[in-house]
C-alpha positions in Angstrom: 129.6 -95.7 -87.5 128.7 -94.8 -84.2 126.0 -96.9 -82.7 124.6 -94.7 -80.2 123.5 -92.1 -83.0 121.6 -94.8 -84.9 117.7 -94.8 -84.5 116.3 -98.2 -83.0 115.7 -100.5 -85.8 113.2 -103.3 -84.8 110.4 -105.5 -86.1 107.2 -103.6 -86.8 103.8 -104.7 -88.0 102.3 -102.5 -90.6 98.5 -102.8 -91.0 96.2 -101.5 -93.8 92.8 -101.6 -92.4 90.9 -100.6 -95.5 92.2 -104.0 -97.2 92.5 -106.2 -94.0 96.3 -106.8 -94.8 99.1 -106.7 -92.4 102.9 -107.5 -92.8 105.9 -107.8 -90.5 109.1 -106.0 -91.4 111.8 -103.9 -89.7 111.6 -100.3 -89.2 112.4 -97.4 -87.1 108.7 -96.5 -86.8 107.1 -96.7 -83.4 103.7 -97.1 -81.8 102.1 -97.5 -78.5 99.7 -100.2 -79.8 100.7 -103.6 -80.3 99.5 -106.9 -82.1 100.1 -110.4 -81.6 101.6 -111.8 -84.8 101.4 -115.5 -86.2 104.6 -116.6 -84.6 103.0 -115.8 -81.1 105.3 -112.7 -80.3 103.9 -109.2 -79.8 104.9 -106.4 -82.0 104.3 -102.7 -82.4 101.7 -102.1 -85.0 101.4 -99.1 -87.3 98.2 -98.5 -89.0 98.6 -97.0 -92.7 95.9 -95.7 -95.1 97.4 -97.2 -98.3 99.5 -100.3 -99.0 100.3 -102.4 -101.9 97.1 -104.4 -101.2 94.6 -101.5 -101.4 96.1 -99.3 -103.9 95.4 -100.4 -107.5 98.8 -99.0 -109.0 100.8 -101.4 -106.9 98.4 -104.4 -107.0 98.0 -104.6 -110.7 94.1 -104.3 -110.4 93.8 -101.0 -112.3 92.2 -101.4 -115.7 94.4 -102.5 -118.6 94.8 -100.3 -121.5 93.9 -101.5 -124.9 97.1 -101.2 -126.9 96.0 -103.0 -129.8 93.2 -100.5 -130.3 95.5 -97.5 -129.8 98.0 -99.0 -132.3 95.2 -99.4 -135.0 93.9 -96.0 -134.2 97.3 -94.4 -134.7 97.8 -96.4 -138.0 94.2 -95.2 -139.3 95.3 -91.6 -138.5 98.7 -91.5 -139.7 99.2 -94.4 -141.9 101.2 -97.5 -141.4 104.5 -95.6 -141.6 105.9 -98.0 -144.2 106.0 -95.4 -147.0 108.6 -92.9 -146.9 111.0 -94.8 -144.7 114.3 -94.4 -146.5 117.6 -94.9 -144.9 118.6 -91.9 -142.8 121.9 -90.3 -143.3 122.6 -91.7 -146.7 
């Protein structure tokens, strides 16, 4: 690989302002703003609208589905499925 054609890959802080959450990682993203991190170093900071802390799909804070109720509803509607289950291909 030719090193002069690769983008600059450096430490960057991504900050989710909605959740008050920030994490340090390596990226090619750049920013004019900086932040002092917990280790005392100063890093570029990129503000994001959604992260794993603020989006319920990633955090697992979405409402849980009542699967037992759905199974019971299916069995009431279509039966338990035990009748008529002969061996297939016999």
